[in-house]
C-alpha positions in Angstrom: -25.4 -28.6 14.5 -21.6 -28.8 13.9 -21.9 -26.3 11.1 -23.8 -23.8 13.3 -21.1 -24.3 16.0 -18.3 -23.7 13.4 -20.0 -20.5 12.1 -20.4 -19.2 15.7 -16.7 -19.8 16.3 -15.9 -17.8 13.1 -18.0 -14.9 14.2 -16.4 -14.9 17.7 -13.0 -15.1 16.1 -13.6 -12.1 13.8 -15.0 -10.1 16.8 -11.9 -10.8 18.9 -9.6 -9.8 16.0 -11.5 -6.5 15.6 -11.1 -5.8 19.3 -7.4 -6.7 19.4 -6.5 -4.8 16.1 -9.0 -1.9 15.7 -6.8 0.0 13.2 -6.4 -3.0 11.0 -10.1 -3.7 11.0 -11.1 -0.2 10.0 -8.2 0.8 7.8 -10.0 0.1 4.5 -13.0 2.1 5.6 -13.2 5.9 5.3 -14.3 8.6 3.0 -16.1 8.2 -0.3 -16.2 10.8 -3.0 -18.7 13.5 -1.9 -18.2 12.9 1.9 -17.4 15.8 4.2 -13.8 15.5 5.5 -12.9 16.2 9.1 -10.3 18.8 10.0 -7.1 18.0 11.8 -4.3 19.5 13.8 -1.0 17.8 13.2 2.6 18.6 14.1 4.7 19.9 11.2 8.1 18.6 10.2 8.8 21.4 7.7 10.2 24.6 9.1 9.4 26.6 5.9 5.7 26.2 6.5 4.3 27.5 9.8 7.5 26.8 11.7 8.9 23.4 12.7 7.0 21.5 15.3 4.0 23.8 15.0 0.6 22.4 14.5 -1.0 22.8 11.0 -4.7 22.9 10.4 -6.8 23.3 7.3 -8.0 26.7 8.6 -4.4 28.0 8.5 -4.8 28.3 4.7 -7.0 31.4 4.7 -7.2 31.8 0.9 -7.6 28.1 0.0 -10.3 26.9 -2.3 -9.5 23.4 -1.3 -6.6 21.1 -0.4 -4.6 18.3 -1.9 -4.0 15.9 1.0 -1.5 13.2 0.3 -0.6 10.4 2.7 3.0 9.6 2.2 6.2 8.7 4.1 10.0 8.7 4.0 10.9 5.1 3.4 8.5 3.8 0.7 10.0 3.7 -2.8 6.7 4.6 -4.3 6.5 7.7 -2.1 10.1 8.7 -2.9 9.4 8.3 -6.6 6.7 11.0 -6.3 8.5 13.5 -4.1 9.6 15.8 -7.0 6.2 15.6 -8.6 4.6 16.6 -5.3 6.9 19.6 -5.0 5.9 20.6 -8.6 2.2 20.1 -7.9 2.4 22.4 -4.9 4.2 25.0 -7.0 1.5 24.8 -9.6 -1.7 24.6 -7.5 -0.9 26.3 -4.2 -1.1 29.8 -5.9 -4.4 28.7 -7.4 -5.9 27.9 -4.0 -5.1 24.2 -3.8 -2.0 23.6 -1.6 -0.4 20.2 -0.9 -0.7 19.0 2.6 1.4 15.8 3.0 0.8 13.5 6.0 3.0 10.6 7.2 0.9 8.1 9.2 3.3 5.1 9.5 4.1 3.4 12.7 7.5 4.8 13.5 8.4 2.1 16.0 8.3 -0.6 13.4 9.6 1.8 10.7 12.1 4.2 12.3 12.8 5.9 8.9 9.4 7.4 9.2 9.7 8.9 12.7 9.3 12.6 13.2 13.0 13.3 13.5 13.7 11.7 10.1 10.7 13.5 8.6 12.4 16.8 9.5 15.6 15.5 7.8 13.8 14.4 4.7 11.9 17.6 4.4 15.1 19.7 4.5 17.0 17.3 2.2 14.4 17.5 -0.5 13.4 21.1 0.0 9.7 20.4 0.6 7.7 23.5 -0.1 4.6 22.1 1.5 3.5 21.1 5.0 4.7 17.7 6.0 2.7 16.5 9.0 3.0 13.7 11.4 -0.1 11.6 12.1 1.3 9.9 15.1 -1.9 8.4 16.4 -3.0 7.4 12.9 -6.4 8.8 13.6 -6.4 11.0 10.4 -5.4 8.2 8.1 -8.0 5.9 9.6 -10.7 8.5 9.3 -9.8 9.2 5.6 -9.5 5.5 4.8 -6.0 5.8 3.5 -4.3 2.5 2.7 -1.2 3.4 0.6 1.7 5.8 0.4 1.1 7.8 -1.6 -2.7 8.1 -1.3 -4.4 11.3 -2.5 -7.6 13.0 -1.3 -8.6 16.1 -3.1 -10.8 18.3 -1.0 -13.0 21.2 -2.2 -13.8 24.0 0.4 -17.4 25.1 0.6 -17.8 27.7 3.3 -16.4 26.2 6.5 -16.7 22.6 5.2 -14.5 20.5 3.0 -15.8 17.8 0.6 -13.9 14.9 -1.0 -13.9 15.3 -4.8 -11.2 12.8 -5.8 -9.5 9.8 -4.2 -6.6 7.7 -5.6 -3.3 8.0 -7.4 -1.4 11.0 -8.6 -0.9 9.6 -12.1 -0.5 6.3 -13.9 3.3 5.8 -13.9 5.2 5.7 -10.6 8.8 5.3 -11.7 8.8 6.9 -15.2 7.2 10.4 -15.0 8.1 11.1 -18.6 5.9 8.2 -19.6 2.8 9.3 -17.7 -0.3 9.3 -19.9 -3.0 10.0 -17.2 -2.4 12.8 -14.7 -5.4 11.9 -12.5 -4.9 14.4 -9.8 -4.1 17.3 -12.1 -7.2 16.6 -14.3 -9.4 16.5 -11.2 -7.9 19.7 -9.8 -8.2 21.5 -13.1 -11.8 20.5 -13.4 -12.6 22.0 -9.9 -10.8 25.2 -10.8 -12.8 25.5 -14.0 -16.1 24.7 -12.3 -16.5 21.5 -14.3 -17.4 17.9 -13.3 -14.5 15.6 -12.5 -14.7 12.8 -15.1 -12.7 10.3 -13.0 -13.2 10.9 -9.3 -11.7 7.6 -8.1 -8.6 5.6 -9.1 -6.8 2.9 -7.4 -3.9 4.2 -5.2 -0.7 2.4 -5.9 2.1 2.3 -3.3 3.4 0.7 -0.1 0.8 -0.3 2.5 0.4 2.0 5.5 2.2 0.5 8.4 -0.5 0.3 11.1 0.3 0.1 14.8 -0.2 -3.4 16.3 
């Protein structure tokens, strides 16, 4: 009898936690490879793409064959370590139909470095050549199931729908790009462009945890 009572208390406790912290209870859920990805309309912090403050949607990219969506932020050292590589990836793949779309989902109250004003500053300082969007409500990150910064979702466009083809890390060496041995994202994107099967469609994202609102 005592065991049944204890189990009941645990169930009630988990239910209350889920009600109090909905983002935290769902943040590990989200898309799997092959799922259809939702669209979004998010405010842009980069005045070189669509104009500063303007909303950016997937449909803005008229000639896109797909999209490289990367959840990232300002303050995380992992995210900072990849900034130059993300710039280079956009230079390489945007002309081929796969533009980078970076999204910052962090709670800016707890982490002011990641607020919209500082996103604008960082975009200008680094010369971002891609859209840098603010997921203020964290709804997009939650829907995708992003957990890290950076966290990559490679989408393939099929008609008016977009399907997830790769999820995970950009490559296998955060702090030493000259020592990278596996360029996960590039291999996946090259396979899509060539019409080939992606050999490794999922890797573990490595980075700072997304800072969810309490």
